[in-house]
Steps between C-alpha positions, in 0.01 A plus 500: 500500500792590728613141538477439124719803443754375756506157333556660157779717643660193661501317168644802319771550761585132494573534128709810564689317777574210263638743241712674764623161624592398146692826464689428820586149378631643173705752698637222722596298190672809358698551823589130519620505139716803578648329807585189297651712223722677755661163579619500139633856508211677329178666609168623365532815710224698664344210686493687832330796332238285332441301820441825687245609241330161519471525878351851480242385247421182691444702815267759349292244309513226764347714774146467358519121496632505856214727606229263380681199643515683836878481502574851625625520858245616755523552871159386608508453875187714548325351202549144617321578828202670339170358382397464135373854443793664680746281307340617176536861619870444570538337157331787318704753698823319412400495132419872504843573647673265254316656206605846614864396525501321165325786320763733645780271376344489152468879493861543617621249239368711213773768519763226467346382174431855386868598543611190309273594212580873508877456525520190282694349793724199468664293770848605602630152415668332205156385376369860496147365536233756410340544844154550359507128409529422869314789659185466288416139599617570858265799524218301338546231767456756779195648328355150463561432870334832592199412284481148646529625855226758440266245341556252783439775756177606329378139480571443871337830594194416290459161669550658841231762433264228376548313829684212329815549706575128520556491124789746519711249692592306185672788324599763760529283812818377661670202335599336830134489603399349168697185586325465837154551346536198274 
């Protein structure tokens, strides 16, 4: 059951990553168009603001994909010298810590969105972008990452408690070791 859930989450996050990537490509095309227009003495304006928003959204939503692709940086000198069960313990411990940090980030991101809603905040720029348009999907990305991290942690913990610690390697292990296992 745990591995089926991880596979479903991988597929879902792959779709999200493709949407985020498409958004970044659109943003890059927008910036490129603005740069070309500047050569002719005109500009779309606001490209740096929109690019900043795109990067914030890509970061918050892209973290979940990176998690399931084992792309987050880990210092695993102790883990690499341990046996299978101890490696799984290190993996579960690292996921518990990551989940705690990400849940804290998601909780701390709420007041940012709440203030934008309460104050009807707009950007202090010529575009005067309503900040709720940016903060809401940004916050949702952090909440999604917190949910993903928690689900992955629970799946790894469940497999560990069932004595199936070798199966955790494929979704909470270290990426560098994955290449040497194949």
